[in-house]
C-alpha positions as CSV (number, residue, x, y, z in Angstrom):
1,M,0.0,0.0,0.0
2,K,1.2,3.5,-0.8
3,N,2.1,5.8,2.1
4,L,-0.9,7.9,3.0
5,P,-0.8,11.4,4.5
6,S,-1.7,11.9,8.1
7,V,-5.0,13.5,9.2
8,Q,-3.1,16.7,10.0
9,Q,-1.6,16.8,6.5
10,V,-5.1,16.3,5.0
11,Q,-6.5,19.0,7.2
12,G,-3.7,21.4,6.1
13,F,-4.4,20.6,2.4
14,F,-8.1,21.1,2.8
15,A,-7.6,24.4,4.6
16,Q,-5.1,25.6,1.9
17,H,-7.5,24.8,-0.9
18,D,-10.6,26.1,0.8
19,L,-12.3,22.7,1.0
20,D,-14.5,23.1,4.0
21,G,-17.1,20.4,4.9
22,I,-15.0,17.3,4.0
23,D,-14.1,15.1,7.0
24,P,-10.4,14.3,6.8
25,E,-10.7,11.0,8.6
26,L,-13.5,9.8,6.2
27,F,-11.4,11.0,3.3
28,L,-8.5,9.0,4.5
29,Q,-10.7,5.9,4.9
30,S,-11.9,6.3,1.3
31,L,-8.3,6.8,0.1
32,K,-7.2,3.6,1.8
33,A,-10.1,1.7,0.1
34,A,-9.2,3.2,-3.3
35,N,-5.5,2.2,-2.9
36,N,-6.6,-1.4,-2.2
37,K,-8.9,-1.8,-5.1
38,P,-7.9,-3.5,-8.3
39,A,-7.3,-1.5,-11.5
40,R,-10.4,-0.5,-13.4
41,R,-11.5,-2.9,-16.1
42,S,-11.6,-1.9,-19.7
43,P,-15.2,-1.8,-21.0
44,Q,-16.0,-4.2,-23.8
45,V,-19.1,-4.5,-26.0
46,G,-21.5,-7.0,-24.4
47,D,-20.3,-6.3,-20.8
48,I,-23.0,-5.9,-18.2
49,V,-22.7,-2.6,-16.3
50,L,-24.8,-0.5,-13.9
51,F,-26.1,2.9,-15.2
52,Q,-26.8,6.0,-13.1
53,G,-29.0,8.5,-15.0
54,N,-29.3,12.2,-14.4
55,P,-31.8,13.1,-11.7
56,D,-34.2,14.5,-14.3
57,D,-34.1,11.3,-16.5
58,S,-37.8,10.4,-15.9
59,I,-37.8,7.6,-18.4
60,A,-34.8,5.8,-16.9
61,H,-36.2,6.3,-13.4
62,S,-39.8,5.2,-14.3
63,N,-41.4,2.5,-12.2
64,F,-39.3,3.4,-9.2
65,N,-35.9,2.8,-10.8
66,H,-34.1,5.2,-8.6
67,D,-31.0,3.1,-8.1
68,R,-28.4,2.0,-10.7
69,I,-30.0,0.3,-13.6
70,P,-28.5,-2.8,-15.4
71,A,-27.3,-2.1,-18.9
72,I,-25.3,-3.7,-21.7
73,I,-22.4,-2.0,-23.5
74,T,-23.3,-1.7,-27.2
75,R,-20.4,0.5,-28.3
76,K,-17.1,1.5,-26.9
77,W,-15.9,5.0,-27.7
78,S,-12.9,5.0,-25.4
79,E,-11.7,3.5,-22.1
80,V,-14.2,5.8,-20.2
81,C,-17.0,6.4,-22.7
82,V,-19.6,3.9,-24.1
83,N,-23.1,3.6,-25.5
84,L,-25.5,1.5,-23.4
85,K,-28.8,-0.3,-23.8
86,I,-30.3,0.1,-20.3
87,I,-32.8,-2.4,-18.9
88,P,-35.2,-0.7,-16.5
89,D,-37.3,-2.9,-14.3
90,C,-40.7,-3.7,-15.9
91,G,-40.1,-1.4,-18.9
92,P,-38.7,-1.5,-22.4
93,M,-35.0,-1.3,-23.1
94,Q,-33.7,2.2,-23.8
95,D,-30.5,3.6,-25.4
96,R,-28.1,6.0,-23.7
97,T,-25.2,7.4,-25.6
98,S,-21.8,8.7,-24.6
99,V,-22.1,7.5,-21.0
100,V,-18.9,7.9,-19.1
101,H,-17.3,5.8,-16.3
102,I,-17.9,7.1,-12.8
103,S,-14.2,7.8,-12.5
104,A,-14.6,10.4,-15.2
105,N,-17.8,11.9,-14.0
106,P,-19.1,11.0,-10.5
107,A,-21.9,13.6,-10.7
108,G,-24.3,11.4,-12.7
109,Y,-24.9,10.0,-16.2
110,N,-22.2,7.4,-15.6
111,F,-21.7,3.6,-15.4
112,I,-19.8,1.2,-13.1
113,F,-19.1,-2.5,-13.3
114,P,-21.1,-4.5,-10.8
115,D,-18.0,-5.5,-8.9
116,E,-16.7,-2.0,-8.5
117,N,-17.0,0.1,-5.3
118,E,-18.8,3.3,-6.2
119,N,-17.5,5.3,-3.2
120,A,-13.9,4.7,-4.2
121,F,-14.3,6.7,-7.4
122,F,-15.4,9.9,-5.6
123,T,-12.0,9.7,-3.8
124,D,-10.2,9.1,-7.1
125,H,-11.9,12.0,-8.8
126,F,-11.0,14.3,-5.9
127,K,-7.4,13.1,-5.8
128,N,-7.0,13.5,-9.6
129,T,-8.7,16.9,-10.0
130,G,-8.5,18.5,-6.6
131,K,-12.1,19.6,-6.9
132,K,-15.0,18.8,-4.6
133,N,-17.3,18.0,-7.4
134,D,-17.3,17.5,-11.1
135,D,-18.3,20.3,-13.5
136,T,-18.5,17.9,-16.5
137,K,-21.8,18.4,-18.1
138,D,-21.2,17.0,-21.6
139,A,-19.6,13.7,-22.2
140,S,-18.6,14.5,-25.8
141,S,-15.2,15.7,-24.7
142,F,-14.4,12.1,-23.7
143,L,-14.8,11.0,-27.3
144,K,-11.7,12.9,-28.2
145,Q,-9.6,11.2,-25.4
146,K,-6.7,9.0,-26.6
147,D,-6.2,5.7,-24.8
């Protein structure tokens, strides 16, 4: 396991970057979990994943589908961007395009593999961007990413 910062170092970092409201001890627990997780899988056409729609996606959330919804990858654009055929409970299959992995956009309209820990990616995103939340609103920028 990588050497992790102390609670005092995390508190200093948060104060320096005006990151109020984040519990340093909880952050360190998440960081430890993220360091112990296996590398993210590469998405492949036909893989089963779990889709999280935007809060206003009333079609995906119909019939009380408020949790992640099973989906099948139908096209791979990049290592973090795919097209999906979502399978809502008691409803017809639906298409969702340019859906990004949770590590690229934890705010919503993302997917994870069933065996991944969703909470670890919030830590990864924070660690990689230094931001409290993700301002990504349009997944089209991920189409231009090179693997």
